[in-house]
KEGUBA-665572 format. One record per atom (N, C-alpha, C): residue in one letter; atom name; x, y, z. Coordinates in Angstrom, 3 decimals. Layout:
BEGIN
  res  atom         X         Y         Z
    A    CA         X         Y         Z
...
REM end
This chain:
BEGIN
  res  atom         X         Y         Z
    M     N    78.672   114.125   150.801
    M    CA    79.453   115.075   149.975
    M     C    78.814   115.087   148.489
    R     N    78.703   116.289   148.030
    R    CA    78.239   116.337   146.667
    R     C    79.013   115.899   145.517
    P     N    78.722   115.328   144.466
    P    CA    79.621   114.825   143.438
    P     C    80.229   115.870   142.791
    H     N    81.384   115.669   142.109
    H    CA    82.253   116.557   141.463
    H     C    82.504   116.001   140.067
    P     N    81.583   115.994   139.055
    P    CA    81.866   115.391   137.814
    P     C    82.982   116.300   137.045
    E     N    83.326   117.309   137.404
    E    CA    84.284   118.090   136.851
    E     C    85.670   117.508   136.990
    V     N    85.846   116.494   137.869
    V    CA    87.053   115.777   138.102
    V     C    87.443   114.760   137.038
    A     N    86.309   114.419   136.213
    A    CA    86.467   113.325   135.216
    A     C    87.745   113.564   134.234
    P     N    87.766   114.677   133.598
    P    CA    88.908   114.954   132.799
    P     C    90.316   114.718   133.484
    L     N    90.410   115.061   134.642
    L    CA    91.688   114.827   135.515
    L     C    91.879   113.344   135.711
    F     N    90.812   112.617   135.906
    F    CA    90.682   111.149   136.119
    F     C    91.333   110.626   134.899
    I     N    90.780   111.017   133.693
    I    CA    91.180   110.408   132.289
    I     C    92.790   110.733   132.009
    A     N    93.141   111.862   132.466
    A    CA    94.503   112.397   132.221
    A     C    95.510   111.561   133.144
    T     N    95.034   111.300   134.237
    T    CA    95.840   110.484   135.340
    T     C    95.931   109.171   134.894
    W     N    94.967   108.477   134.321
    W    CA    95.006   107.102   133.824
    W     C    95.764   106.903   132.630
    I     N    95.643   108.051   131.757
    I    CA    96.553   107.945   130.521
    I     C    98.152   107.984   130.918
    T     N    98.334   108.957   131.822
    T    CA    99.804   109.156   132.403
    T     C   100.257   107.815   133.133
    L     N    99.355   107.120   133.848
    L    CA    99.658   105.849   134.581
    L     C    99.855   104.861   133.661
    G     N    99.238   104.652   132.496
    G    CA    99.339   103.823   131.389
    G     C   100.771   103.939   130.852
    I     N   101.146   105.196   130.386
    I    CA   102.399   105.290   129.753
    I     C   103.560   105.060   130.826
    A     N   103.336   105.425   132.191
    A    CA   104.444   105.229   133.050
    A     C   104.602   103.624   133.341
    S     N   103.407   102.874   133.275
    S    CA   103.511   101.499   133.604
    S     C   104.136   100.676   132.409
    V     N   103.942   101.158   131.039
    V    CA   104.624   100.631   130.016
    V     C   106.039   100.722   130.181
    W     N   106.461   101.975   130.401
    W    CA   107.888   102.218   130.524
    W     C   108.357   101.489   131.672
    F     N   107.648   101.484   132.796
    F    CA   108.327   100.951   134.055
    F     C   108.364    99.324   133.904
    L     N   107.418    98.716   133.259
    L    CA   107.298    97.329   133.168
    L     C   108.096    96.630   132.048
    Y     N   108.114    97.345   130.970
    Y    CA   108.697    96.660   129.776
    Y     C   110.040    97.418   129.461
    F     N   110.363    98.672   129.685
    F    CA   111.508    99.282   129.094
    F     C   112.605    99.458   130.144
    D     N   112.242    99.488   131.242
    D    CA   113.249    99.692   132.345
    D     C   113.852    98.597   132.750
    R     N   115.185    98.459   132.702
    R    CA   115.895    97.132   133.110
    R     C   116.532    97.069   134.477
    N     N   116.257    98.129   135.237
    N    CA   116.816    98.116   136.611
    N     C   115.977    97.169   137.479
    I     N   116.592    96.071   137.864
    I    CA   115.748    94.998   138.545
    I     C   115.332    95.575   139.895
    A     N   116.339    96.052   140.654
    A    CA   116.116    96.340   142.114
    A     C   115.067    97.555   142.109
    R     N   114.999    98.559   141.222
    R    CA   113.900    99.456   141.159
    R     C   112.660    98.964   140.790
    K     N   112.641    97.929   139.836
    K    CA   111.305    97.406   139.566
    K     C   110.736    96.638   140.686
    K     N   111.541    95.833   141.448
    K    CA   111.053    95.112   142.494
    K     C   110.586    95.963   143.817
    R     N   111.299    97.027   143.882
    R    CA   110.989    97.982   145.003
    R     C   109.777    98.786   144.728
    L     N   109.428    99.235   143.545
    L    CA   108.346   100.001   143.214
    L     C   107.221    99.421   142.676
    L     N   107.249    98.129   142.249
    L    CA   105.918    97.384   141.762
    L     C   104.867    97.403   142.791
    P     N   105.017    97.010   143.992
    P    CA   103.921    97.078   144.983
    P     C   103.443    98.557   145.223
    V     N   104.473    99.573   145.204
    V    CA   103.931   100.866   145.546
    V     C   103.038   101.402   144.367
    F     N   103.404   100.920   143.052
    F    CA   102.794   101.333   141.951
    F     C   101.338   100.589   141.858
    I     N   101.241    99.421   142.228
    I    CA    99.985    98.748   142.267
    I     C    98.985    99.262   143.335
    I     N    99.624    99.553   144.534
    I    CA    98.824    99.901   145.676
    I     C    98.298   101.344   145.465
    G     N    99.222   102.206   144.939
    G    CA    99.055   103.587   144.643
    G     C    97.888   103.741   143.633
    S     N    98.029   103.021   142.579
    S    CA    97.059   103.009   141.429
    S     C    95.525   102.716   141.882
    G     N    95.456   101.538   142.837
    G    CA    94.238   101.347   143.482
    G     C    93.657   102.507   144.282
    A     N    94.619   103.015   145.149
    A    CA    94.141   104.223   145.938
    A     C    93.689   105.378   145.208
    L     N    94.386   105.712   144.046
    L    CA    93.997   106.865   143.215
    L     C    92.621   106.548   142.541
    F     N    92.501   105.294   142.249
    F    CA    91.167   105.011   141.518
    F     C    90.002   105.111   142.420
    A     N    90.205   104.562   143.726
    A    CA    89.054   104.826   144.749
    A     C    88.848   106.274   145.025
    M     N    90.041   106.940   145.243
    M    CA    89.773   108.488   145.447
    M     C    89.060   109.025   144.377
    F     N    89.308   108.780   143.123
    F    CA    88.656   109.354   142.065
    F     C    87.189   109.004   141.940
    V     N    86.918   107.767   142.255
    V    CA    85.544   107.406   142.355
    V     C    84.602   108.002   143.446
    F     N    85.318   108.294   144.621
    F    CA    84.821   108.914   145.473
    F     C    84.495   110.453   145.197
    L     N    85.375   110.947   144.544
    L    CA    85.218   112.508   144.269
    L     C    84.266   112.580   143.075
    I     N    84.179   111.683   142.219
    I    CA    83.309   111.838   141.045
    I     C    81.688   111.504   141.500
    S     N    81.719   110.519   142.395
    S    CA    80.318   110.039   142.802
    S     C    79.798   110.875   144.043
    G     N    80.682   111.096   145.026
    G    CA    80.357   111.920   146.077
    G     C    79.477   110.945   146.972
    D     N    79.476   109.718   146.918
    D    CA    78.523   108.883   147.609
    D     C    79.370   107.770   148.235
    L     N    79.157   107.576   149.646
    L    CA    80.021   106.700   150.545
    L     C    79.486   105.224   150.138
    R     N    78.170   105.147   149.813
    R    CA    77.539   103.789   149.492
    R     C    78.280   103.217   148.303
    V     N    78.655   104.055   147.229
    V    CA    79.350   103.495   146.205
    V     C    80.787   102.909   146.714
    M     N    81.450   103.543   147.670
    M    CA    82.740   103.094   148.150
    M     C    82.668   101.758   148.762
    G     N    81.315   101.221   149.345
    G    CA    81.266   100.015   149.816
    G     C    81.442    98.968   148.789
    M     N    81.258    99.297   147.472
    M    CA    81.457    98.279   146.401
    M     C    82.959    98.477   145.778
    V     N    83.387    99.735   145.770
    V    CA    84.584   100.029   145.131
    V     C    85.831    99.551   146.004
    V     N    85.670    99.857   147.322
    V    CA    86.875    99.452   148.030
    V     C    87.167    97.980   148.121
    P     N    86.276    97.124   148.318
    P    CA    86.511    95.691   148.217
    P     C    86.984    95.241   146.915
    A     N    86.499    95.747   145.888
    A    CA    86.970    95.413   144.529
    A     C    88.292    95.868   144.236
    V     N    88.748    97.056   144.737
    V    CA    89.996    97.549   144.469
    V     C    91.125    96.704   145.464
    V     N    90.653    96.433   146.576
    V    CA    91.472    95.594   147.471
    V     C    91.839    94.222   146.823
    L     N    90.814    93.635   146.157
    L    CA    90.881    92.329   145.597
    L     C    91.751    92.383   144.388
    I     N    91.522    93.223   143.411
    I    CA    92.246    93.489   142.153
    I     C    93.850    93.714   142.591
    S     N    94.189    94.621   143.688
    S    CA    95.473    94.924   143.966
    S     C    96.018    93.822   144.581
    F     N    95.440    93.032   145.411
    F    CA    96.006    91.670   146.056
    F     C    96.286    90.693   144.962
    L     N    95.497    90.605   144.023
    L    CA    95.602    89.642   142.822
    L     C    96.806    90.041   142.087
    N     N    96.931    91.327   141.671
    N    CA    98.139    91.970   140.968
    N     C    99.293    91.759   141.717
    L     N    99.288    91.872   143.072
    L    CA   100.590    91.698   143.769
    L     C   100.946    90.172   143.763
    R     N   100.110    89.312   143.728
    R    CA   100.268    87.840   143.766
    R     C   100.741    87.326   142.332
    I     N   100.150    88.035   141.282
    I    CA   100.352    87.448   139.937
    I     C   101.709    88.100   139.272
    I     N   101.723    89.259   139.308
    I    CA   102.820    90.114   138.610
    I     C   104.105    89.954   139.414
    R     N   105.273    89.461   138.698
    R    CA   106.498    89.196   139.130
    R     C   107.646    89.679   138.266
    I     N   108.902    90.034   138.877
    I    CA   109.815    90.276   138.078
    I     C   111.118    89.480   138.134
    C     N   111.456    88.891   136.896
    C    CA   112.541    88.103   136.914
    C     C   113.874    88.553   137.445
    S     N   114.409    87.864   138.504
    S    CA   115.607    88.403   139.103
    S     C   116.907    88.381   138.169
    S     N   116.956    87.526   137.130
    S    CA   118.172    87.593   136.405
    S     C   118.100    88.421   135.198
    C     N   116.814    88.437   134.426
    C    CA   116.814    89.388   133.292
    C     C   115.965    90.674   133.406
    G     N   115.156    90.751   134.497
    G    CA   114.464    91.893   134.774
    G     C   112.977    91.981   134.108
    R     N   112.751    90.971   133.218
    R    CA   111.401    91.040   132.589
    R     C   110.330    90.808   133.500
    T     N   109.086    91.314   133.181
    T    CA   107.880    91.143   133.820
    T     C   107.347    89.853   133.578
    I     N   106.987    89.134   134.656
    I    CA   106.495    87.968   134.568
    I     C   105.133    87.698   135.063
    N     N   104.187    87.572   134.203
    N    CA   102.707    87.599   134.478
    N     C   102.226    86.154   134.575
    S     N   102.177    85.489   135.816
    S    CA   101.701    84.004   135.874
    S     C   100.359    84.128   135.926
    G     N    99.708    83.577   134.821
    G    CA    98.181    83.614   134.707
    G     C    97.563    82.857   135.630
    L     N    96.223    82.847   135.722
    L    CA    95.607    82.180   136.633
    L     C    94.945    80.772   136.096
    V     N    95.425    80.528   134.850
    V    CA    95.028    79.277   134.167
    V     C    95.698    78.043   134.719
    R     N    94.956    77.031   135.046
    R    CA    95.495    75.872   135.666
    R     C    95.414    74.797   134.733
    K     N    96.361    73.935   134.580
    K    CA    96.204    72.637   133.890
    K     C    96.756    71.561   134.603
    S     N    95.896    70.504   135.001
    S    CA    96.201    69.473   135.733
    S     C    96.760    69.884   137.072
    G     N    96.308    71.055   137.719
    G    CA    96.845    71.357   139.120
    G     C    97.971    72.136   139.114
    I     N    98.686    72.323   137.999
    I    CA   100.000    73.052   137.955
    I     C    99.694    74.415   137.382
    L     N   100.212    75.515   138.082
    L    CA   100.037    76.815   137.518
    L     C   100.837    77.135   136.425
    L     N   100.502    77.433   135.255
    L    CA   101.221    77.692   134.191
    L     C   101.900    79.089   134.221
    Q     N   103.263    79.266   133.844
    Q    CA   104.012    80.437   134.121
    Q     C   103.911    81.032   132.466
    V     N   103.401    82.335   132.407
    V    CA   103.386    82.940   131.135
    V     C   104.302    84.109   131.142
    R     N   105.262    83.972   130.208
    R    CA   106.120    85.313   130.053
    R     C   105.579    86.520   129.751
    G     N   105.690    87.627   130.288
    G    CA   105.072    88.826   130.050
    G     C   106.200    89.815   129.239
REM end
């Protein structure tokens, strides 16, 4: 497939929109059930969109050999690290920092 660099402005606009939506969704929306239901969809959907845009812009399947494993790993880590507090609805981002074998919880 031939590359389509003209897709780059759409890529940038999509990421700006996703950034605004994620700030609203993670920090301002207090509906706990909706957050818990849509967080995995948001993470996996963002990863799939990124991989699709990389393929459209590059047009090379060899690039996808590096992009797809990276997107899968990042999405997996985000699904494991980002949590929603059941009582207050805040986003909890438990960091990967370990101190004496205990995972530190960082409020987000």
